[in-house]
DSSP file (Angstrom, degrees, kcal/mol; ACC not computed):
  #  RESIDUE AA STRUCTURE BP1 BP2  ACC     N-H-->O    O-->H-N    N-H-->O    O-->H-N    TCO  KAPPA ALPHA  PHI   PSI    X-CA   Y-CA   Z-CA
    1    1 A M     >        0   0    0      0, 0.0     4,-1.6     0, 0.0     5,-0.1   0.000 360.0 360.0 360.0 -43.1   19.9    1.1  -38.5
    2    2 A L  H  >  +     0   0    0      1,-0.2     4,-1.9     2,-0.2     5,-0.1   0.864 360.0  55.3 -65.1 -36.4   22.9    2.0  -36.3
    3    3 A K  H  > S+     0   0    0      1,-0.2     4,-2.3     2,-0.2    -1,-0.2   0.898 105.0  53.0 -64.2 -40.3   20.9    4.9  -34.8
    4    4 A N  H  > S+     0   0    0      1,-0.2     4,-2.7     2,-0.2    -1,-0.2   0.891 107.2  51.8 -61.0 -40.7   18.2    2.4  -33.7
    5    5 A L  H  X S+     0   0    0     -4,-1.6     4,-2.5     2,-0.2    -1,-0.2   0.897 109.1  50.4 -63.9 -40.6   20.8    0.2  -32.0
    6    6 A D  H  X S+     0   0    0     -4,-1.9     4,-2.4     2,-0.2    -2,-0.2   0.927 112.2  46.8 -61.6 -45.8   22.1    3.2  -30.1
    7    7 A T  H  X S+     0   0    0     -4,-2.3     4,-2.5     2,-0.2    -2,-0.2   0.920 112.9  49.0 -64.1 -44.4   18.6    4.2  -28.9
    8    8 A T  H  X S+     0   0    0     -4,-2.7     4,-2.5     1,-0.2    -1,-0.2   0.913 111.6  49.8 -61.6 -43.1   17.8    0.6  -27.9
    9    9 A S  H  X S+     0   0    0     -4,-2.5     4,-2.4     1,-0.2    -1,-0.2   0.898 110.9  49.3 -62.5 -41.5   21.0    0.4  -26.0
   10   10 A Q  H  X S+     0   0    0     -4,-2.4     4,-2.6     2,-0.2    -2,-0.2   0.896 110.6  50.2 -65.5 -40.8   20.3    3.6  -24.2
   11   11 A V  H  X S+     0   0    0     -4,-2.5     4,-2.6     2,-0.2    -2,-0.2   0.927 111.9  47.7 -63.3 -45.2   16.8    2.5  -23.3
   12   12 A Q  H  X S+     0   0    0     -4,-2.5     4,-2.4     1,-0.2    -2,-0.2   0.905 112.3  49.6 -63.1 -41.4   18.1   -0.8  -21.9
   13   13 A H  H  X S+     0   0    0     -4,-2.4     4,-2.4     2,-0.2    -2,-0.2   0.918 111.6  48.6 -63.2 -43.6   20.8    1.1  -20.0
   14   14 A T  H  X S+     0   0    0     -4,-2.6     4,-2.7     2,-0.2    -2,-0.2   0.903 111.2  50.2 -63.6 -42.5   18.2    3.5  -18.5
   15   15 A K  H  X S+     0   0    0     -4,-2.6     4,-2.5     2,-0.2    -2,-0.2   0.920 111.8  47.9 -61.7 -44.6   15.9    0.6  -17.5
   16   16 A A  H  X S+     0   0    0     -4,-2.4     4,-2.0     2,-0.2    -2,-0.2   0.905 112.8  48.3 -63.8 -41.7   18.8   -1.2  -15.8
   17   17 A K  H  X S+     0   0    0     -4,-2.4     4,-2.0     2,-0.2    -2,-0.2   0.916 111.8  49.3 -65.3 -43.4   19.8    1.9  -14.0
   18   18 A T  H  X S+     0   0    0     -4,-2.7     4,-2.5     1,-0.2    -2,-0.2   0.906 109.1  53.0 -61.3 -42.8   16.2    2.6  -12.9
   19   19 A Q  H  X S+     0   0    0     -4,-2.5     4,-2.5     1,-0.2    -1,-0.2   0.896 108.2  50.4 -60.6 -41.5   15.9   -1.0  -11.7
   20   20 A K  H  X S+     0   0    0     -4,-2.0     4,-2.3     2,-0.2    -1,-0.2   0.895 110.1  50.1 -64.2 -40.2   19.0   -0.6   -9.5
   21   21 A I  H  X S+     0   0    0     -4,-2.0     4,-2.3     2,-0.2    -2,-0.2   0.924 111.3  48.5 -64.0 -44.4   17.7    2.6   -8.0
   22   22 A I  H  X S+     0   0    0     -4,-2.5     4,-2.4     1,-0.2    -2,-0.2   0.925 111.7  49.2 -62.2 -45.2   14.4    1.0   -7.2
   23   23 A E  H  X S+     0   0    0     -4,-2.5     4,-2.2     1,-0.2    -1,-0.2   0.895 110.5  51.1 -61.5 -40.5   16.1   -2.0   -5.6
   24   24 A K  H  X S+     0   0    0     -4,-2.3     4,-2.1     1,-0.2    -1,-0.2   0.919 110.5  48.5 -63.9 -43.6   18.3    0.3   -3.5
   25   25 A R  H  X S+     0   0    0     -4,-2.3     4,-2.6     2,-0.2    -2,-0.2   0.888 110.0  51.9 -64.1 -39.6   15.3    2.3   -2.3
   26   26 A L  H  X S+     0   0    0     -4,-2.4     4,-2.4     2,-0.2    -1,-0.2   0.914 109.5  49.1 -63.9 -42.5   13.5   -0.9   -1.3
   27   27 A R  H  X S+     0   0    0     -4,-2.2     4,-2.3     1,-0.2    -2,-0.2   0.904 111.4  50.6 -62.1 -40.5   16.5   -2.2    0.6
   28   28 A F  H  X S+     0   0    0     -4,-2.1     4,-2.8     2,-0.2    -2,-0.2   0.917 110.0  49.5 -62.7 -43.8   16.6    1.2    2.4
   29   29 A Q  H  X S+     0   0    0     -4,-2.6     4,-2.6     2,-0.2    -2,-0.2   0.904 110.7  50.0 -63.1 -41.8   12.9    1.0    3.3
   30   30 A E  H  X S+     0   0    0     -4,-2.4     4,-2.2     2,-0.2    -1,-0.2   0.929 113.4  45.7 -62.0 -44.7   13.3   -2.5    4.7
   31   31 A K  H  X S+     0   0    0     -4,-2.3     4,-2.3     1,-0.2    -2,-0.2   0.914 113.0  50.3 -63.7 -43.0   16.2   -1.4    6.8
   32   32 A N  H  X S+     0   0    0     -4,-2.8     4,-2.4     1,-0.2    -2,-0.2   0.890 109.0  51.9 -63.0 -40.7   14.4    1.7    7.9
   33   33 A T  H  X S+     0   0    0     -4,-2.6     4,-2.4     2,-0.2    -1,-0.2   0.917 110.1  48.4 -62.9 -44.1   11.3   -0.4    8.9
   34   34 A E  H  X S+     0   0    0     -4,-2.2     4,-2.3     1,-0.2    -2,-0.2   0.890 111.2  50.6 -64.0 -39.2   13.4   -2.7   11.0
   35   35 A Q  H  X S+     0   0    0     -4,-2.3     4,-2.5     2,-0.2    -2,-0.2   0.907 110.5  49.2 -65.1 -41.2   15.1    0.2   12.7
   36   36 A K  H  X S+     0   0    0     -4,-2.4     4,-2.8     2,-0.2     5,-0.2   0.917 109.9  51.6 -62.7 -43.6   11.7    1.8   13.5
   37   37 A K  H  X S+     0   0    0     -4,-2.4     4,-2.1     1,-0.2     5,-0.2   0.934 112.0  45.7 -59.9 -46.8   10.4   -1.5   14.9
   38   38 A W  H  X S+     0   0    0     -4,-2.3     4,-2.3     1,-0.2    -1,-0.2   0.922 112.2  53.1 -61.3 -43.5   13.5   -1.8   17.1
   39   39 A Q  H  X S+     0   0    0     -4,-2.5     4,-2.8     1,-0.2     5,-0.2   0.925 109.8  45.7 -60.0 -47.8   13.2    1.8   18.2
   40   40 A V  H  X S+     0   0    0     -4,-2.8     4,-2.2     1,-0.2    -1,-0.2   0.887 114.1  48.2 -68.7 -36.2    9.5    1.6   19.2
   41   41 A F  H  < S+     0   0    0     -4,-2.1    -1,-0.2    -5,-0.2    -2,-0.2   0.843 113.7  48.5 -70.4 -31.3   10.1   -1.6   21.1
   42   42 A Y  H  < S+     0   0    0     -4,-2.3    -2,-0.2    -5,-0.2    -1,-0.2   0.920 117.3  40.4 -70.9 -44.3   13.1   -0.1   22.9
   43   43 A L  H  < S+     0   0    0     -4,-2.8    -2,-0.2     1,-0.3    -3,-0.2   0.804 125.8  35.3 -74.9 -29.4   11.3    3.1   23.8
   44   44 A I  S  < S-     0   0    0     -4,-2.2    -1,-0.3    -5,-0.2    -2,-0.1  -0.796  79.9-151.5-129.9  88.7    8.0    1.3   24.7
   45   45 A P     >  -     0   0    0      0, 0.0     4,-2.4     0, 0.0     3,-0.3  -0.350  22.6-123.2 -60.6 139.0    8.5   -2.0   26.4
   46   46 A E  H  > S+     0   0    0      1,-0.2     4,-2.6     2,-0.2     5,-0.2   0.883 108.8  49.2 -52.5 -47.9    5.5   -4.3   25.7
   47   47 A E  H  > S+     0   0    0      1,-0.2     4,-2.2     2,-0.2    -1,-0.2   0.884 111.4  49.3 -63.9 -38.9    4.7   -5.0   29.4
   48   48 A K  H  > S+     0   0    0     -3,-0.3     4,-2.2     2,-0.2    -1,-0.2   0.874 110.6  51.3 -68.2 -36.2    4.8   -1.3   30.2
   49   49 A F  H  X S+     0   0    0     -4,-2.4     4,-2.4     2,-0.2    -2,-0.2   0.948 111.2  46.7 -63.7 -48.4    2.5   -0.5   27.3
   50   50 A L  H  X S+     0   0    0     -4,-2.6     4,-2.6     1,-0.2    -2,-0.2   0.886 110.9  53.3 -62.0 -38.5    0.0   -3.1   28.4
   51   51 A E  H  X S+     0   0    0     -4,-2.2     4,-1.6    -5,-0.2    -1,-0.2   0.915 108.6  49.4 -61.5 -43.5    0.2   -1.8   31.9
   52   52 A A  H  <>S+     0   0    0     -4,-2.2     5,-2.4     2,-0.2    -2,-0.2   0.912 111.1  49.2 -62.9 -42.8   -0.5    1.7   30.7
   53   53 A V  H ><5S+     0   0    0     -4,-2.4     3,-1.7     1,-0.2    -2,-0.2   0.916 108.8  52.7 -64.1 -42.9   -3.5    0.5   28.7
   54   54 A R  H 3<5S+     0   0    0     -4,-2.6    -1,-0.2     1,-0.3    -2,-0.2   0.834 105.0  56.4 -60.5 -32.1   -4.8   -1.4   31.7
   55   55 A R  T 3<5S-     0   0    0     -4,-1.6    -1,-0.3    -5,-0.2    -2,-0.2   0.465 126.7-101.7 -80.1  -0.9   -4.6    1.8   33.7
   56   56 A G  T < 5S+     0   0    0     -3,-1.7     2,-1.2     1,-0.2     3,-0.3   0.550  78.3 137.1  95.2   7.5   -6.8    3.5   31.2
   57   57 A I      < +     0   0    0     -5,-2.4    -1,-0.2     1,-0.2    -2,-0.1  -0.749  21.4 134.6 -87.4  98.0   -4.2    5.4   29.3
   58   58 A T        +     0   0    0     -2,-1.2    -1,-0.2    -3,-0.1     2,-0.2   0.591  29.1  99.1-125.9 -17.2   -5.5    4.8   25.8
   59   59 A E  S  > S-     0   0    0     -3,-0.3     4,-2.8     1,-0.1     5,-0.3  -0.505  74.7-124.2 -75.6 145.4   -5.5    8.0   23.8
   60   60 A I  H  > S+     0   0    0      1,-0.2     4,-2.6     2,-0.2     5,-0.2   0.925 112.0  47.6 -53.9 -49.2   -2.5    8.5   21.5
   61   61 A W  H  > S+     0   0    0      1,-0.2     4,-2.2     2,-0.2    -1,-0.2   0.867 111.7  50.8 -64.8 -35.5   -1.6   11.8   23.0
   62   62 A E  H  > S+     0   0    0      2,-0.2     4,-3.0     1,-0.2    -1,-0.2   0.928 111.8  46.7 -66.8 -44.6   -1.8   10.3   26.6
   63   63 A L  H  X S+     0   0    0     -4,-2.8     4,-2.7     2,-0.2    -2,-0.2   0.908 111.7  51.7 -63.2 -41.4    0.4    7.4   25.7
   64   64 A A  H  X>S+     0   0    0     -4,-2.6     5,-2.3    -5,-0.3     4,-0.8   0.916 113.3  44.5 -61.1 -42.9    2.9    9.7   24.0
   65   65 A E  H  <5S+     0   0    0     -4,-2.2     3,-0.4     3,-0.2    -2,-0.2   0.921 112.5  51.8 -66.3 -44.5    3.0   11.8   27.1
   66   66 A Y  H  <5S+     0   0    0     -4,-3.0    -2,-0.2     1,-0.2    -1,-0.2   0.900 119.3  35.0 -59.9 -43.8    3.3    8.8   29.4
   67   67 A F  H  <5S-     0   0    0     -4,-2.7    -1,-0.2    -5,-0.2    -2,-0.2   0.465 107.5-124.8 -91.9  -1.9    6.2    7.3   27.5
   68   68 A D  T  <5 +     0   0    0     -4,-0.8     2,-0.3    -3,-0.4    -3,-0.2   0.933  69.4 119.1  57.2  50.4    7.7   10.7   26.6
   69   69 A V  S   <S-     0   0    0     -5,-2.3    -1,-0.2    -6,-0.2    -2,-0.1  -0.848  70.6 -84.5-133.2 169.9    7.8   10.1   22.9
   70   70 A D    >>  -     0   0    0     -2,-0.3     4,-1.3     1,-0.1     3,-0.8  -0.407  38.3-115.8 -71.6 154.0    6.2   11.7   19.8
   71   71 A E  H 3> S+     0   0    0      1,-0.2     4,-2.5     2,-0.2     5,-0.2   0.837 115.2  63.7 -58.9 -33.4    2.7   10.7   18.9
   72   72 A E  H 3> S+     0   0    0      1,-0.2     4,-2.4     2,-0.2    -1,-0.2   0.855  98.2  54.7 -61.6 -35.0    4.1    9.3   15.6
   73   73 A V  H <> S+     0   0    0     -3,-0.8     4,-2.3     2,-0.2    -1,-0.2   0.915 109.0  47.9 -64.2 -42.7    6.1    6.7   17.7
   74   74 A I  H  X S+     0   0    0     -4,-1.3     4,-2.6     2,-0.2    -2,-0.2   0.918 110.6  51.5 -63.9 -43.5    2.9    5.6   19.4
   75   75 A R  H  X S+     0   0    0     -4,-2.5     4,-0.8     1,-0.2    -2,-0.2   0.915 111.5  47.3 -60.0 -42.7    1.1    5.3   16.0
   76   76 A S  H  X S+     0   0    0     -4,-2.4     4,-0.6     1,-0.2     3,-0.5   0.902 111.5  52.4 -63.2 -41.0    3.9    3.2   14.7
   77   77 A Y  H >< S+     0   0    0     -4,-2.3     3,-1.3     1,-0.2     6,-0.3   0.927 108.3  47.6 -63.3 -47.4    3.9    1.0   17.8
   78   78 A I  H 3< S+     0   0    0     -4,-2.6    -1,-0.2     1,-0.3    -2,-0.2   0.620 104.8  62.1 -75.5  -9.3    0.2    0.2   17.7
   79   79 A K  H 3< S+     0   0    0     -4,-0.8    -1,-0.3    -3,-0.5    -2,-0.2   0.622  78.6 107.8 -84.7 -14.3    0.4   -0.6   14.0
   80   80 A L  S <X S-     0   0    0     -3,-1.3     4,-2.5    -4,-0.6     3,-0.3  -0.426  76.4-129.1 -66.9 135.7    2.8   -3.5   14.7
   81   81 A P  H  > S+     0   0    0      0, 0.0     4,-2.4     0, 0.0     5,-0.2   0.873 106.3  53.3 -54.1 -42.0    1.1   -6.9   14.2
   82   82 A R  H  > S+     0   0    0      1,-0.2     4,-1.9     2,-0.2     5,-0.1   0.912 111.8  44.9 -61.3 -42.9    2.2   -8.2   17.7
   83   83 A V  H  > S+     0   0    0     -3,-0.3     4,-2.5    -6,-0.3    -1,-0.2   0.907 111.4  52.3 -69.5 -42.4    0.8   -5.1   19.4
   84   84 A R  H  X S+     0   0    0     -4,-2.5     4,-2.2     1,-0.2    -2,-0.2   0.904 109.2  51.5 -59.2 -41.1   -2.5   -5.3   17.4
   85   85 A E  H  X S+     0   0    0     -4,-2.4     4,-1.8    -5,-0.2    -1,-0.2   0.921 110.0  48.1 -62.1 -45.3   -2.8   -8.9   18.4
   86   86 A L  H  <>S+     0   0    0     -4,-1.9     5,-1.7     1,-0.2     4,-0.4   0.898 111.2  50.5 -63.2 -41.0   -2.3   -8.2   22.1
   87   87 A L  H ><5S+     0   0    0     -4,-2.5     3,-0.9     1,-0.2    -1,-0.2   0.881 109.0  51.5 -65.9 -37.6   -4.9   -5.3   22.0
   88   88 A K  H 3<5S+     0   0    0     -4,-2.2    -1,-0.2     1,-0.2    -2,-0.2   0.849 102.5  60.4 -66.2 -33.4   -7.4   -7.6   20.3
   89   89 A E  T 3<5S-     0   0    0     -4,-1.8    -1,-0.2    -5,-0.2    -2,-0.2   0.599 120.1-111.1 -72.5  -9.4   -6.9  -10.2   23.0
   90   90 A G  T < 5       0   0    0     -3,-0.9    -3,-0.2    -4,-0.4    -2,-0.1   0.731 360.0 360.0  92.6  23.1   -8.1   -7.6   25.5
   91   91 A Y      <       0   0    0     -5,-1.7   -37,-0.2     0, 0.0    -4,-0.1   0.497 360.0 360.0 -72.3 360.0   -4.9   -6.8   27.4
């Protein structure tokens, strides 16, 4: 009976520890997402992006070259809801 209590206690402790790790990772991801969002808006001002698109610079690699950033930054930028909305509106 005592052995069962030890095992149950260990399982509960492990679950609690796992939950804390998951919560910590989620907070990190949220913070990282906010930092990425700030970074892409800082590197690529909305008006300059729209201007580039109006000028016909629409390929990922072209935009990356135009703004002097990695293609991944452009991909992150165009995934943002605000940017997707602007692109749908035909800017």
